[in-house]
C-alpha positions as CSV (number, residue, x, y, z in Angstrom):
1,M,-41.3,-25.6,24.7
2,P,-38.2,-26.2,26.6
3,V,-37.2,-22.7,26.7
4,E,-36.8,-22.8,30.6
5,R,-33.4,-24.3,29.8
6,A,-32.4,-20.7,28.9
7,Q,-33.4,-19.4,32.3
8,G,-30.4,-17.8,34.3
9,K,-28.1,-18.6,31.2
10,K,-26.0,-15.8,29.5
11,V,-26.7,-15.0,26.0
12,I,-23.5,-15.0,24.0
13,D,-24.8,-13.7,20.7
14,F,-27.6,-12.7,18.7
15,K,-27.6,-13.7,15.0
16,S,-30.0,-13.7,11.9
17,W,-30.4,-15.8,8.8
18,G,-33.2,-15.0,6.4
19,K,-36.3,-14.9,8.8
20,H,-34.5,-16.6,11.5
21,F,-33.5,-14.8,14.7
22,L,-31.0,-16.8,16.7
23,I,-30.3,-16.4,20.4
24,C,-27.2,-18.2,21.1
25,F,-26.1,-19.6,24.5
26,N,-22.9,-21.9,25.2
27,N,-24.3,-25.3,24.3
28,F,-27.6,-24.4,22.4
29,S,-29.5,-21.7,20.7
30,I,-33.0,-20.6,20.2
31,R,-34.2,-20.4,16.8
32,I,-37.2,-17.9,16.2
33,H,-38.8,-18.1,12.7
34,F,-41.0,-15.2,12.0
35,L,-43.1,-17.2,9.6
36,L,-45.4,-14.8,7.4
37,F,-46.4,-12.3,10.1
38,G,-44.1,-12.6,13.1
39,T,-43.0,-9.6,15.0
40,Y,-41.1,-8.8,18.1
41,R,-41.0,-5.9,20.7
42,I,-38.3,-4.6,22.6
43,N,-39.3,-3.4,26.2
44,E,-43.0,-3.2,24.9
45,E,-45.9,-5.6,24.7
46,K,-48.8,-6.1,22.3
47,D,-52.5,-7.1,23.2
48,S,-51.9,-10.6,22.2
49,T,-49.8,-13.2,24.2
50,P,-46.1,-13.5,23.1
51,R,-45.2,-16.8,21.9
52,L,-41.8,-16.3,23.8
53,S,-40.8,-13.5,26.3
54,L,-37.4,-13.1,27.5
55,S,-36.5,-10.8,30.5
56,F,-32.9,-9.4,31.1
57,T,-31.5,-7.2,33.7
58,N,-31.8,-4.1,31.1
59,G,-35.1,-5.1,29.6
60,T,-37.3,-7.5,27.8
61,I,-37.8,-8.9,24.3
62,N,-41.2,-10.4,23.3
63,F,-41.8,-12.6,20.1
64,Y,-45.2,-12.9,18.4
65,A,-46.6,-15.1,15.8
66,C,-43.6,-17.2,15.4
67,S,-42.1,-20.7,15.6
68,V,-39.8,-21.3,18.6
69,K,-37.4,-24.1,18.5
70,I,-34.2,-25.3,20.5
71,L,-31.4,-26.1,18.3
72,E,-28.7,-28.4,19.7
73,E,-26.1,-28.2,16.7
74,P,-23.5,-25.6,16.3
75,L,-25.1,-23.1,14.1
76,D,-22.1,-23.3,11.6
77,E,-23.2,-26.8,10.9
78,I,-26.9,-25.8,10.2
79,Y,-26.5,-22.5,8.3
80,D,-24.5,-21.3,5.5
81,W,-23.9,-17.8,6.0
82,S,-23.0,-17.0,2.7
83,A,-26.3,-17.6,1.4
84,D,-28.0,-14.8,3.4
85,V,-28.0,-11.5,1.5
86,M,-28.0,-9.6,4.9
87,S,-25.0,-11.5,6.1
88,D,-21.2,-10.2,6.0
89,S,-20.5,-13.6,4.5
90,W,-22.7,-12.9,1.4
91,D,-21.3,-14.4,-1.7
92,A,-23.3,-13.5,-5.0
93,K,-21.0,-16.1,-7.1
94,A,-21.9,-18.9,-4.6
95,A,-25.3,-18.0,-4.6
96,R,-25.6,-18.2,-8.4
97,Q,-24.1,-21.5,-8.2
98,K,-26.4,-22.9,-5.7
99,L,-29.2,-21.9,-7.7
100,K,-27.6,-23.8,-10.9
101,N,-27.0,-26.9,-8.6
102,Y,-30.2,-26.8,-6.8
103,L,-32.7,-25.7,-9.4
104,P,-31.7,-27.5,-12.5
105,C,-35.1,-26.5,-14.3
106,W,-34.1,-22.8,-13.6
107,H,-32.3,-22.7,-17.3
108,A,-35.2,-24.4,-18.9
109,M,-37.7,-22.1,-17.3
110,R,-35.9,-19.0,-18.2
111,F,-35.5,-20.3,-21.8
112,S,-39.4,-21.4,-21.7
113,I,-40.6,-18.0,-20.5
114,R,-38.5,-16.0,-22.8
115,T,-39.4,-18.0,-25.9
116,S,-43.1,-18.0,-25.1
117,F,-43.2,-14.2,-25.0
118,Q,-41.2,-13.8,-28.2
119,G,-44.0,-14.5,-30.5
120,R,-46.7,-12.5,-28.8
121,E,-47.7,-9.1,-29.8
122,T,-47.9,-6.5,-27.2
């Protein structure tokens, strides 16, 4: 993993999108995906070896059980910030529209599930 590229560089921002934690530099970013059991520790260590460890003048951050990738593209070209419910840019109306666009079977599934339970006794 070529994270040595970050050595000596200044972090300009930290961002998140879903389970992605993004460490932003001037011309690239490091994407941490926490997978199913990923964790991090600030100024602490676990017994296991970190997947990525970053040291700063005022502390360290260690990432465990995660995927680490260098992103070359500007993050605004990769991420739709309005799709993340934790983002200030979250747009519920746009999210519903995306469901309709990307999950055409969603309406059919809702109808099917509803009708299959209507005839059952509880």
